[in-house]
Structures are given as C-alpha cells and as structure tokens.
PDB file of N, CA, C, O and CB in Angstrom:
ATOM      1  N   MET A   1     169.540  30.087 -76.046  1.00  0.00           N
ATOM      2  CA  MET A   1     170.271  28.930 -76.317  1.00  0.00           C
ATOM      3  C   MET A   1     170.451  28.146 -74.964  1.00  0.00           C
ATOM      4  O   MET A   1     170.789  28.755 -73.949  1.00  0.00           O
ATOM      5  CB  MET A   1     171.625  29.301 -76.989  1.00  0.00           C
ATOM      6  N   THR A   2     170.236  26.878 -74.958  1.00  0.00           N
ATOM      7  CA  THR A   2     170.387  26.015 -73.804  1.00  0.00           C
ATOM      8  C   THR A   2     171.806  25.434 -73.611  1.00  0.00           C
ATOM      9  O   THR A   2     172.398  24.850 -74.519  1.00  0.00           O
ATOM     10  CB  THR A   2     169.412  24.900 -73.914  1.00  0.00           C
ATOM     11  N   LYS A   3     172.297  25.620 -72.429  1.00  0.00           N
ATOM     12  CA  LYS A   3     173.641  25.103 -72.286  1.00  0.00           C
ATOM     13  C   LYS A   3     173.522  23.534 -71.996  1.00  0.00           C
ATOM     14  O   LYS A   3     172.615  23.079 -71.300  1.00  0.00           O
ATOM     15  CB  LYS A   3     174.425  25.894 -71.098  1.00  0.00           C
ATOM     16  N   LYS A   4     174.470  22.780 -72.561  1.00  0.00           N
ATOM     17  CA  LYS A   4     174.510  21.353 -72.250  1.00  0.00           C
ATOM     18  C   LYS A   4     175.070  21.142 -70.898  1.00  0.00           C
ATOM     19  O   LYS A   4     176.060  21.783 -70.542  1.00  0.00           O
ATOM     20  CB  LYS A   4     175.316  20.586 -73.265  1.00  0.00           C
ATOM     21  N   THR A   5     174.463  20.233 -70.080  1.00  0.00           N
ATOM     22  CA  THR A   5     174.999  19.852 -68.839  1.00  0.00           C
ATOM     23  C   THR A   5     176.136  18.991 -68.966  1.00  0.00           C
ATOM     24  O   THR A   5     176.079  17.932 -69.592  1.00  0.00           O
ATOM     25  CB  THR A   5     174.038  19.241 -68.049  1.00  0.00           C
ATOM     26  N   ILE A   6     177.232  19.436 -68.356  1.00  0.00           N
ATOM     27  CA  ILE A   6     178.495  18.658 -68.538  1.00  0.00           C
ATOM     28  C   ILE A   6     178.621  17.796 -67.245  1.00  0.00           C
ATOM     29  O   ILE A   6     178.325  18.198 -66.120  1.00  0.00           O
ATOM     30  CB  ILE A   6     179.823  19.647 -68.764  1.00  0.00           C
ATOM     31  N   SER A   7     179.103  16.546 -67.558  1.00  0.00           N
ATOM     32  CA  SER A   7     179.357  15.610 -66.393  1.00  0.00           C
ATOM     33  C   SER A   7     180.626  15.920 -65.662  1.00  0.00           C
ATOM     34  O   SER A   7     181.483  16.659 -66.146  1.00  0.00           O
ATOM     35  CB  SER A   7     179.425  14.158 -66.864  1.00  0.00           C
ATOM     36  N   TYR A   8     180.738  15.339 -64.477  1.00  0.00           N
ATOM     37  CA  TYR A   8     181.936  15.601 -63.687  1.00  0.00           C
ATOM     38  C   TYR A   8     183.178  15.110 -64.453  1.00  0.00           C
ATOM     39  O   TYR A   8     184.200  15.788 -64.559  1.00  0.00           O
ATOM     40  CB  TYR A   8     181.836  14.909 -62.291  1.00  0.00           C
ATOM     41  N   LYS A   9     183.017  13.875 -64.980  1.00  0.00           N
ATOM     42  CA  LYS A   9     184.082  13.254 -65.752  1.00  0.00           C
ATOM     43  C   LYS A   9     184.511  14.126 -66.970  1.00  0.00           C
ATOM     44  O   LYS A   9     185.696  14.346 -67.221  1.00  0.00           O
ATOM     45  CB  LYS A   9     183.623  11.867 -66.229  1.00  0.00           C
ATOM     46  N   GLU A  10     183.535  14.582 -67.667  1.00  0.00           N
ATOM     47  CA  GLU A  10     183.739  15.524 -68.879  1.00  0.00           C
ATOM     48  C   GLU A  10     184.555  16.744 -68.380  1.00  0.00           C
ATOM     49  O   GLU A  10     185.539  17.148 -69.001  1.00  0.00           O
ATOM     50  CB  GLU A  10     182.278  16.035 -69.535  1.00  0.00           C
ATOM     51  N   ALA A  11     184.121  17.300 -67.263  1.00  0.00           N
ATOM     52  CA  ALA A  11     184.707  18.614 -66.806  1.00  0.00           C
ATOM     53  C   ALA A  11     186.229  18.274 -66.365  1.00  0.00           C
ATOM     54  O   ALA A  11     187.147  19.039 -66.662  1.00  0.00           O
ATOM     55  CB  ALA A  11     183.789  19.290 -65.503  1.00  0.00           C
ATOM     56  N   VAL A  12     186.419  17.181 -65.700  1.00  0.00           N
ATOM     57  CA  VAL A  12     187.770  16.774 -65.259  1.00  0.00           C
ATOM     58  C   VAL A  12     188.627  16.577 -66.478  1.00  0.00           C
ATOM     59  O   VAL A  12     189.740  17.102 -66.514  1.00  0.00           O
ATOM     60  CB  VAL A  12     187.733  15.469 -64.397  1.00  0.00           C
ATOM     61  N   THR A  13     188.187  15.862 -67.466  1.00  0.00           N
ATOM     62  CA  THR A  13     188.898  15.638 -68.780  1.00  0.00           C
ATOM     63  C   THR A  13     189.230  16.960 -69.490  1.00  0.00           C
ATOM     64  O   THR A  13     190.316  17.118 -70.048  1.00  0.00           O
ATOM     65  CB  THR A  13     188.018  14.755 -69.734  1.00  0.00           C
ATOM     66  N   GLU A  14     188.328  17.856 -69.463  1.00  0.00           N
ATOM     67  CA  GLU A  14     188.556  19.217 -70.075  1.00  0.00           C
ATOM     68  C   GLU A  14     189.594  19.952 -69.327  1.00  0.00           C
ATOM     69  O   GLU A  14     190.456  20.583 -69.939  1.00  0.00           O
ATOM     70  CB  GLU A  14     187.269  20.063 -70.103  1.00  0.00           C
ATOM     71  N   ILE A  15     189.560  19.908 -68.001  1.00  0.00           N
ATOM     72  CA  ILE A  15     190.526  20.628 -67.193  1.00  0.00           C
ATOM     73  C   ILE A  15     191.896  20.070 -67.419  1.00  0.00           C
ATOM     74  O   ILE A  15     192.858  20.832 -67.510  1.00  0.00           O
ATOM     75  CB  ILE A  15     190.166  20.567 -65.723  1.00  0.00           C
ATOM     76  N   GLU A  16     192.025  18.774 -67.513  1.00  0.00           N
ATOM     77  CA  GLU A  16     193.341  18.074 -67.708  1.00  0.00           C
ATOM     78  C   GLU A  16     193.852  18.528 -69.128  1.00  0.00           C
ATOM     79  O   GLU A  16     195.024  18.875 -69.276  1.00  0.00           O
ATOM     80  CB  GLU A  16     193.181  16.400 -67.608  1.00  0.00           C
ATOM     81  N   GLU A  17     192.971  18.520 -70.147  1.00  0.00           N
ATOM     82  CA  GLU A  17     193.451  18.836 -71.413  1.00  0.00           C
ATOM     83  C   GLU A  17     194.018  20.300 -71.522  1.00  0.00           C
ATOM     84  O   GLU A  17     195.050  20.529 -72.155  1.00  0.00           O
ATOM     85  CB  GLU A  17     192.355  18.613 -72.379  1.00  0.00           C
ATOM     86  N   ILE A  18     193.319  21.257 -70.895  1.00  0.00           N
ATOM     87  CA  ILE A  18     193.724  22.614 -70.913  1.00  0.00           C
ATOM     88  C   ILE A  18     195.079  22.806 -70.082  1.00  0.00           C
ATOM     89  O   ILE A  18     196.005  23.525 -70.459  1.00  0.00           O
ATOM     90  CB  ILE A  18     192.563  23.490 -70.347  1.00  0.00           C
ATOM     91  N   LEU A  19     195.061  22.054 -68.885  1.00  0.00           N
ATOM     92  CA  LEU A  19     196.326  22.262 -68.202  1.00  0.00           C
ATOM     93  C   LEU A  19     197.594  21.549 -69.014  1.00  0.00           C
ATOM     94  O   LEU A  19     198.730  22.011 -68.914  1.00  0.00           O
ATOM     95  CB  LEU A  19     196.174  21.663 -66.696  1.00  0.00           C
ATOM     96  N   TYR A  20     197.333  20.535 -69.718  1.00  0.00           N
ATOM     97  CA  TYR A  20     198.368  19.959 -70.451  1.00  0.00           C
ATOM     98  C   TYR A  20     198.795  20.945 -71.532  1.00  0.00           C
ATOM     99  O   TYR A  20     199.999  21.079 -71.753  1.00  0.00           O
ATOM    100  CB  TYR A  20     197.941  18.630 -71.022  1.00  0.00           C
ATOM    101  N   LYS A  21     197.945  21.605 -72.182  1.00  0.00           N
ATOM    102  CA  LYS A  21     198.320  22.660 -73.164  1.00  0.00           C
ATOM    103  C   LYS A  21     199.029  23.762 -72.548  1.00  0.00           C
ATOM    104  O   LYS A  21     199.986  24.277 -73.127  1.00  0.00           O
ATOM    105  CB  LYS A  21     197.141  23.205 -73.859  1.00  0.00           C
ATOM    106  N   ILE A  22     198.599  24.188 -71.334  1.00  0.00           N
ATOM    107  CA  ILE A  22     199.340  25.291 -70.684  1.00  0.00           C
ATOM    108  C   ILE A  22     200.773  24.887 -70.247  1.00  0.00           C
ATOM    109  O   ILE A  22     201.707  25.668 -70.433  1.00  0.00           O
ATOM    110  CB  ILE A  22     198.553  25.783 -69.455  1.00  0.00           C
ATOM    111  N   GLU A  23     200.953  23.690 -69.675  1.00  0.00           N
ATOM    112  CA  GLU A  23     202.171  23.145 -69.293  1.00  0.00           C
ATOM    113  C   GLU A  23     203.200  22.973 -70.438  1.00  0.00           C
ATOM    114  O   GLU A  23     204.418  23.033 -70.271  1.00  0.00           O
ATOM    115  CB  GLU A  23     201.906  21.886 -68.659  1.00  0.00           C
ATOM    116  N   ASN A  24     202.568  22.749 -71.636  1.00  0.00           N
ATOM    117  CA  ASN A  24     203.445  22.492 -72.763  1.00  0.00           C
ATOM    118  C   ASN A  24     203.467  23.669 -73.723  1.00  0.00           C
ATOM    119  O   ASN A  24     203.866  23.524 -74.878  1.00  0.00           O
ATOM    120  CB  ASN A  24     203.013  21.234 -73.490  1.00  0.00           C
ATOM    121  N   GLU A  25     203.058  24.786 -73.270  1.00  0.00           N
ATOM    122  CA  GLU A  25     202.996  26.067 -73.930  1.00  0.00           C
ATOM    123  C   GLU A  25     202.444  25.912 -75.357  1.00  0.00           C
ATOM    124  O   GLU A  25     203.001  26.364 -76.357  1.00  0.00           O
ATOM    125  CB  GLU A  25     204.385  26.719 -73.951  1.00  0.00           C
ATOM    126  N   GLU A  26     201.257  25.205 -75.345  1.00  0.00           N
ATOM    127  CA  GLU A  26     200.575  25.060 -76.639  1.00  0.00           C
ATOM    128  C   GLU A  26     199.493  26.092 -76.881  1.00  0.00           C
ATOM    129  O   GLU A  26     198.917  26.134 -77.968  1.00  0.00           O
ATOM    130  CB  GLU A  26     199.973  23.699 -76.742  1.00  0.00           C
ATOM    131  N   LEU A  27     199.209  26.909 -75.913  1.00  0.00           N
ATOM    132  CA  LEU A  27     198.214  27.942 -75.985  1.00  0.00           C
ATOM    133  C   LEU A  27     198.920  29.266 -76.225  1.00  0.00           C
ATOM    134  O   LEU A  27     199.907  29.587 -75.564  1.00  0.00           O
ATOM    135  CB  LEU A  27     197.356  27.982 -74.704  1.00  0.00           C
ATOM    136  N   ASP A  28     198.379  30.062 -77.221  1.00  0.00           N
ATOM    137  CA  ASP A  28     198.981  31.425 -77.387  1.00  0.00           C
ATOM    138  C   ASP A  28     198.442  32.379 -76.329  1.00  0.00           C
ATOM    139  O   ASP A  28     197.456  32.075 -75.658  1.00  0.00           O
ATOM    140  CB  ASP A  28     198.682  32.004 -78.816  1.00  0.00           C
ATOM    141  N   ILE A  29     199.039  33.444 -76.192  1.00  0.00           N
ATOM    142  CA  ILE A  29     198.686  34.367 -75.137  1.00  0.00           C
ATOM    143  C   ILE A  29     197.232  34.908 -75.309  1.00  0.00           C
ATOM    144  O   ILE A  29     196.598  35.283 -74.323  1.00  0.00           O
ATOM    145  CB  ILE A  29     199.697  35.527 -75.116  1.00  0.00           C
ATOM    146  N   ASP A  30     196.721  34.945 -76.543  1.00  0.00           N
ATOM    147  CA  ASP A  30     195.330  35.263 -76.701  1.00  0.00           C
ATOM    148  C   ASP A  30     194.284  34.342 -76.160  1.00  0.00           C
ATOM    149  O   ASP A  30     193.160  34.740 -75.851  1.00  0.00           O
ATOM    150  CB  ASP A  30     195.090  35.406 -78.022  1.00  0.00           C
ATOM    151  N   GLU A  31     194.688  33.081 -76.051  1.00  0.00           N
ATOM    152  CA  GLU A  31     193.700  32.083 -75.515  1.00  0.00           C
ATOM    153  C   GLU A  31     193.931  31.791 -74.049  1.00  0.00           C
ATOM    154  O   GLU A  31     193.055  31.246 -73.377  1.00  0.00           O
ATOM    155  CB  GLU A  31     193.776  30.757 -76.306  1.00  0.00           C
ATOM    156  N   LEU A  32     195.108  32.150 -73.541  1.00  0.00           N
ATOM    157  CA  LEU A  32     195.377  31.768 -72.150  1.00  0.00           C
ATOM    158  C   LEU A  32     194.463  32.260 -71.149  1.00  0.00           C
ATOM    159  O   LEU A  32     194.078  31.496 -70.265  1.00  0.00           O
ATOM    160  CB  LEU A  32     196.645  32.181 -71.775  1.00  0.00           C
ATOM    161  N   SER A  33     194.061  33.512 -71.200  1.00  0.00           N
ATOM    162  CA  SER A  33     193.089  34.083 -70.177  1.00  0.00           C
ATOM    163  C   SER A  33     191.791  33.483 -70.257  1.00  0.00           C
ATOM    164  O   SER A  33     191.210  33.172 -69.217  1.00  0.00           O
ATOM    165  CB  SER A  33     192.908  35.552 -70.325  1.00  0.00           C
ATOM    166  N   SER A  34     191.223  33.269 -71.488  1.00  0.00           N
ATOM    167  CA  SER A  34     190.015  32.702 -71.556  1.00  0.00           C
ATOM    168  C   SER A  34     189.934  31.220 -71.148  1.00  0.00           C
ATOM    169  O   SER A  34     188.924  30.742 -70.630  1.00  0.00           O
ATOM    170  CB  SER A  34     189.566  32.891 -72.831  1.00  0.00           C
ATOM    171  N   LYS A  35     191.023  30.537 -71.404  1.00  0.00           N
ATOM    172  CA  LYS A  35     191.095  29.119 -70.949  1.00  0.00           C
ATOM    173  C   LYS A  35     191.201  29.009 -69.481  1.00  0.00           C
ATOM    174  O   LYS A  35     190.567  28.142 -68.879  1.00  0.00           O
ATOM    175  CB  LYS A  35     192.261  28.406 -71.567  1.00  0.00           C
ATOM    176  N   VAL A  36     191.973  29.847 -68.876  1.00  0.00           N
ATOM    177  CA  VAL A  36     192.081  29.855 -67.436  1.00  0.00           C
ATOM    178  C   VAL A  36     190.672  30.232 -66.689  1.00  0.00           C
ATOM    179  O   VAL A  36     190.320  29.714 -65.629  1.00  0.00           O
ATOM    180  CB  VAL A  36     193.217  30.884 -67.051  1.00  0.00           C
ATOM    181  N   LYS A  37     190.009  31.104 -67.328  1.00  0.00           N
ATOM    182  CA  LYS A  37     188.675  31.396 -66.766  1.00  0.00           C
ATOM    183  C   LYS A  37     187.722  30.218 -66.948  1.00  0.00           C
ATOM    184  O   LYS A  37     186.846  29.951 -66.124  1.00  0.00           O
ATOM    185  CB  LYS A  37     188.078  32.652 -67.427  1.00  0.00           C
ATOM    186  N   HIS A  38     187.929  29.546 -68.036  1.00  0.00           N
ATOM    187  CA  HIS A  38     187.036  28.351 -68.299  1.00  0.00           C
ATOM    188  C   HIS A  38     187.355  27.281 -67.305  1.00  0.00           C
ATOM    189  O   HIS A  38     186.443  26.646 -66.776  1.00  0.00           O
ATOM    190  CB  HIS A  38     187.213  27.782 -69.766  1.00  0.00           C
ATOM    191  N   VAL A  39     188.676  27.043 -67.015  1.00  0.00           N
ATOM    192  CA  VAL A  39     189.025  26.059 -66.032  1.00  0.00           C
ATOM    193  C   VAL A  39     188.510  26.384 -64.714  1.00  0.00           C
ATOM    194  O   VAL A  39     188.058  25.496 -63.992  1.00  0.00           O
ATOM    195  CB  VAL A  39     190.443  25.888 -65.958  1.00  0.00           C
ATOM    196  N   SER A  40     188.552  27.680 -64.331  1.00  0.00           N
ATOM    197  CA  SER A  40     187.931  28.108 -63.058  1.00  0.00           C
ATOM    198  C   SER A  40     186.539  27.783 -63.015  1.00  0.00           C
ATOM    199  O   SER A  40     186.077  27.256 -62.003  1.00  0.00           O
ATOM    200  CB  SER A  40     188.079  29.545 -62.823  1.00  0.00           C
ATOM    201  N   THR A  41     185.771  28.058 -64.073  1.00  0.00           N
ATOM    202  CA  THR A  41     184.320  27.702 -64.091  1.00  0.00           C
ATOM    203  C   THR A  41     184.130  26.084 -63.932  1.00  0.00           C
ATOM    204  O   THR A  41     183.279  25.604 -63.182  1.00  0.00           O
ATOM    205  CB  THR A  41     183.648  28.238 -65.517  1.00  0.00           C
ATOM    206  N   LEU A  42     184.901  25.412 -64.617  1.00  0.00           N
ATOM    207  CA  LEU A  42     184.813  23.928 -64.536  1.00  0.00           C
ATOM    208  C   LEU A  42     185.111  23.392 -63.112  1.00  0.00           C
ATOM    209  O   LEU A  42     184.437  22.480 -62.633  1.00  0.00           O
ATOM    210  CB  LEU A  42     185.807  23.287 -65.545  1.00  0.00           C
ATOM    211  N   ILE A  43     186.120  23.968 -62.458  1.00  0.00           N
ATOM    212  CA  ILE A  43     186.488  23.620 -61.094  1.00  0.00           C
ATOM    213  C   ILE A  43     185.305  23.878 -60.212  1.00  0.00           C
ATOM    214  O   ILE A  43     184.915  23.025 -59.414  1.00  0.00           O
ATOM    215  CB  ILE A  43     187.721  24.411 -60.613  1.00  0.00           C
ATOM    216  N   ALA A  44     184.720  25.072 -60.350  1.00  0.00           N
ATOM    217  CA  ALA A  44     183.523  25.410 -59.473  1.00  0.00           C
ATOM    218  C   ALA A  44     182.491  24.369 -59.760  1.00  0.00           C
ATOM    219  O   ALA A  44     181.889  23.871 -58.809  1.00  0.00           O
ATOM    220  CB  ALA A  44     182.925  26.892 -59.749  1.00  0.00           C
ATOM    221  N   LEU A  45     182.222  23.980 -61.030  1.00  0.00           N
ATOM    222  CA  LEU A  45     181.138  22.978 -61.322  1.00  0.00           C
ATOM    223  C   LEU A  45     181.528  21.684 -60.580  1.00  0.00           C
ATOM    224  O   LEU A  45     180.674  21.108 -59.905  1.00  0.00           O
ATOM    225  CB  LEU A  45     180.964  22.705 -62.935  1.00  0.00           C
ATOM    226  N   CYS A  46     182.741  21.221 -60.674  1.00  0.00           N
ATOM    227  CA  CYS A  46     183.233  20.021 -60.031  1.00  0.00           C
ATOM    228  C   CYS A  46     182.991  20.008 -58.551  1.00  0.00           C
ATOM    229  O   CYS A  46     182.499  19.033 -57.982  1.00  0.00           O
ATOM    230  CB  CYS A  46     184.672  19.862 -60.292  1.00  0.00           C
ATOM    231  N   LYS A  47     183.377  21.204 -57.888  1.00  0.00           N
ATOM    232  CA  LYS A  47     183.284  21.268 -56.468  1.00  0.00           C
ATOM    233  C   LYS A  47     181.675  21.197 -56.071  1.00  0.00           C
ATOM    234  O   LYS A  47     181.265  20.585 -55.085  1.00  0.00           O
ATOM    235  CB  LYS A  47     184.028  22.653 -55.941  1.00  0.00           C
ATOM    236  N   LYS A  48     180.906  21.859 -56.916  1.00  0.00           N
ATOM    237  CA  LYS A  48     179.459  21.714 -56.637  1.00  0.00           C
ATOM    238  C   LYS A  48     178.902  20.367 -56.784  1.00  0.00           C
ATOM    239  O   LYS A  48     178.093  19.929 -55.967  1.00  0.00           O
ATOM    240  CB  LYS A  48     178.706  22.573 -57.488  1.00  0.00           C
ATOM    241  N   LYS A  49     179.292  19.718 -57.764  1.00  0.00           N
ATOM    242  CA  LYS A  49     178.880  18.271 -57.967  1.00  0.00           C
ATOM    243  C   LYS A  49     179.365  17.409 -56.804  1.00  0.00           C
ATOM    244  O   LYS A  49     178.610  16.560 -56.329  1.00  0.00           O
ATOM    245  CB  LYS A  49     179.466  17.693 -59.326  1.00  0.00           C
ATOM    246  N   LEU A  50     180.601  17.596 -56.326  1.00  0.00           N
ATOM    247  CA  LEU A  50     181.137  16.820 -55.377  1.00  0.00           C
ATOM    248  C   LEU A  50     180.287  17.023 -53.995  1.00  0.00           C
ATOM    249  O   LEU A  50     179.880  16.102 -53.287  1.00  0.00           O
ATOM    250  CB  LEU A  50     182.639  17.172 -55.265  1.00  0.00           C
ATOM    251  N   HIS A  51     180.111  18.375 -53.766  1.00  0.00           N
ATOM    252  CA  HIS A  51     179.315  18.662 -52.517  1.00  0.00           C
ATOM    253  C   HIS A  51     177.942  18.149 -52.550  1.00  0.00           C
ATOM    254  O   HIS A  51     177.458  17.621 -51.549  1.00  0.00           O
ATOM    255  CB  HIS A  51     179.238  20.117 -52.257  1.00  0.00           C
ATOM    256  N   ASP A  52     177.200  18.291 -53.791  1.00  0.00           N
ATOM    257  CA  ASP A  52     175.832  17.824 -53.843  1.00  0.00           C
ATOM    258  C   ASP A  52     175.815  16.256 -53.698  1.00  0.00           C
ATOM    259  O   ASP A  52     174.854  15.714 -53.152  1.00  0.00           O
ATOM    260  CB  ASP A  52     175.150  18.290 -55.196  1.00  0.00           C
ATOM    261  N   THR A  53     176.785  15.588 -54.143  1.00  0.00           N
ATOM    262  CA  THR A  53     176.823  14.090 -54.071  1.00  0.00           C
ATOM    263  C   THR A  53     177.111  13.731 -52.613  1.00  0.00           C
ATOM    264  O   THR A  53     176.539  12.763 -52.113  1.00  0.00           O
ATOM    265  CB  THR A  53     177.947  13.453 -55.061  1.00  0.00           C
ATOM    266  N   GLU A  54     177.969  14.467 -51.913  1.00  0.00           N
ATOM    267  CA  GLU A  54     178.228  14.180 -50.528  1.00  0.00           C
ATOM    268  C   GLU A  54     176.948  14.383 -49.663  1.00  0.00           C
ATOM    269  O   GLU A  54     176.636  13.568 -48.794  1.00  0.00           O
ATOM    270  CB  GLU A  54     179.375  15.071 -50.026  1.00  0.00           C
ATOM    271  N   VAL A  55     176.257  15.443 -49.920  1.00  0.00           N
ATOM    272  CA  VAL A  55     174.902  15.677 -49.155  1.00  0.00           C
ATOM    273  C   VAL A  55     174.004  14.592 -49.486  1.00  0.00           C
ATOM    274  O   VAL A  55     173.355  14.084 -48.571  1.00  0.00           O
ATOM    275  CB  VAL A  55     174.179  17.058 -49.521  1.00  0.00           C
ATOM    276  N   GLU A  56     173.881  14.170 -50.665  1.00  0.00           N
ATOM    277  CA  GLU A  56     172.932  13.035 -51.065  1.00  0.00           C
ATOM    278  C   GLU A  56     173.317  11.770 -50.400  1.00  0.00           C
ATOM    279  O   GLU A  56     172.457  11.093 -49.835  1.00  0.00           O
ATOM    280  CB  GLU A  56     172.921  12.796 -52.607  1.00  0.00           C
ATOM    281  N   VAL A  57     174.565  11.411 -50.435  1.00  0.00           N
ATOM    282  CA  VAL A  57     175.005  10.136 -49.769  1.00  0.00           C
ATOM    283  C   VAL A  57     174.820  10.196 -48.279  1.00  0.00           C
ATOM    284  O   VAL A  57     174.405   9.200 -47.687  1.00  0.00           O
ATOM    285  CB  VAL A  57     176.485   9.834 -50.076  1.00  0.00           C
ATOM    286  N   GLU A  58     175.109  11.320 -47.630  1.00  0.00           N
ATOM    287  CA  GLU A  58     174.900  11.487 -46.224  1.00  0.00           C
ATOM    288  C   GLU A  58     173.402  11.218 -45.906  1.00  0.00           C
ATOM    289  O   GLU A  58     173.074  10.484 -44.974  1.00  0.00           O
ATOM    290  CB  GLU A  58     175.339  12.916 -45.776  1.00  0.00           C
ATOM    291  N   LYS A  59     172.530  11.823 -46.694  1.00  0.00           N
ATOM    292  CA  LYS A  59     171.091  11.666 -46.507  1.00  0.00           C
ATOM    293  C   LYS A  59     170.708  10.242 -46.661  1.00  0.00           C
ATOM    294  O   LYS A  59     169.929   9.758 -45.841  1.00  0.00           O
ATOM    295  CB  LYS A  59     170.312  12.516 -47.475  1.00  0.00           C
ATOM    296  N   ILE A  60     171.163   9.551 -47.598  1.00  0.00           N
ATOM    297  CA  ILE A  60     170.927   8.102 -47.843  1.00  0.00           C
ATOM    298  C   ILE A  60     171.349   7.282 -46.625  1.00  0.00           C
ATOM    299  O   ILE A  60     170.582   6.471 -46.107  1.00  0.00           O
ATOM    300  CB  ILE A  60     171.710   7.615 -49.110  1.00  0.00           C
ATOM    301  N   LEU A  61     172.602   7.514 -46.173  1.00  0.00           N
ATOM    302  CA  LEU A  61     173.093   6.857 -45.121  1.00  0.00           C
ATOM    303  C   LEU A  61     172.301   7.076 -43.807  1.00  0.00           C
ATOM    304  O   LEU A  61     172.039   6.134 -43.060  1.00  0.00           O
ATOM    305  CB  LEU A  61     174.438   7.227 -44.993  1.00  0.00           C
ATOM    306  N   ASN A  62     171.914   8.402 -43.544  1.00  0.00           N
ATOM    307  CA  ASN A  62     171.065   8.641 -42.445  1.00  0.00           C
ATOM    308  C   ASN A  62     169.694   8.028 -42.486  1.00  0.00           C
ATOM    309  O   ASN A  62     169.103   7.645 -41.476  1.00  0.00           O
ATOM    310  CB  ASN A  62     170.937  10.005 -42.293  1.00  0.00           C
ATOM    311  N   ASP A  63     169.238   7.960 -43.667  1.00  0.00           N
ATOM    312  CA  ASP A  63     167.895   7.228 -43.873  1.00  0.00           C
ATOM    313  C   ASP A  63     168.128   5.770 -43.531  1.00  0.00           C
ATOM    314  O   ASP A  63     167.277   5.200 -42.848  1.00  0.00           O
ATOM    315  CB  ASP A  63     167.326   7.360 -45.415  1.00  0.00           C
ATOM    316  N   ILE A  64     169.104   5.175 -43.906  1.00  0.00           N
ATOM    317  CA  ILE A  64     169.388   3.719 -43.642  1.00  0.00           C
ATOM    318  C   ILE A  64     169.428   3.539 -42.136  1.00  0.00           C
ATOM    319  O   ILE A  64     168.772   2.652 -41.591  1.00  0.00           O
ATOM    320  CB  ILE A  64     170.778   3.232 -44.312  1.00  0.00           C
ATOM    321  N   HIS A  65     170.205   4.389 -41.461  1.00  0.00           N
ATOM    322  CA  HIS A  65     170.481   4.166 -40.025  1.00  0.00           C
ATOM    323  C   HIS A  65     169.160   4.486 -39.191  1.00  0.00           C
ATOM    324  O   HIS A  65     169.014   3.978 -38.079  1.00  0.00           O
ATOM    325  CB  HIS A  65     171.728   5.105 -39.540  1.00  0.00           C
ATOM    326  N   THR A  66     168.220   5.316 -39.729  1.00  0.00           N
ATOM    327  CA  THR A  66     166.992   5.515 -38.939  1.00  0.00           C
ATOM    328  C   THR A  66     165.912   4.616 -39.127  1.00  0.00           C
ATOM    329  O   THR A  66     164.881   4.705 -38.460  1.00  0.00           O
ATOM    330  CB  THR A  66     166.485   6.746 -39.158  1.00  0.00           C
ATOM    331  N   ASP A  67     166.115   3.649 -40.103  1.00  0.00           N
ATOM    332  CA  ASP A  67     164.977   2.715 -40.437  1.00  0.00           C
ATOM    333  C   ASP A  67     165.019   1.468 -39.387  1.00  0.00           C
ATOM    334  O   ASP A  67     164.181   0.569 -39.462  1.00  0.00           O
ATOM    335  CB  ASP A  67     165.122   2.171 -42.044  1.00  0.00           C
TER     336      ASP A  67
END
C-alpha cells in the first residue's frame, strides 16, 4: 500500500485539529496515545520539509550570487 504524500499545510492543519481536541478533552484515553504519536510524526515531517526548503532556497540564492 502506497502512502499519500502529505503537504506541509495539511500536516499543520492536522496537528492543529488534534491539539484542539486534546485541549478540549474531546479524545478518549484510548485515542490519546496514538494521536500524540501521530502528531510527533507530523512534526518531524514538517521539520524535514522546512529544512529541505531552506537548503533549496540557499542553493538558489548562492547560484544567483555566483552568476
């Protein structure tokens, strides 16, 4: 089964939705652990996307300055 690639915006939205549910005690205890693990995975994905974008932008800027 192929995993769908999630965008940065989708990941942030999902994190916000889960945090809202946690803050408003809308998750039962059986869901809490799995949702926290999922948020952790989404945060890691967001950090990687931010890092990759930063590297790409720096490369583009360096290429502009060396021309």
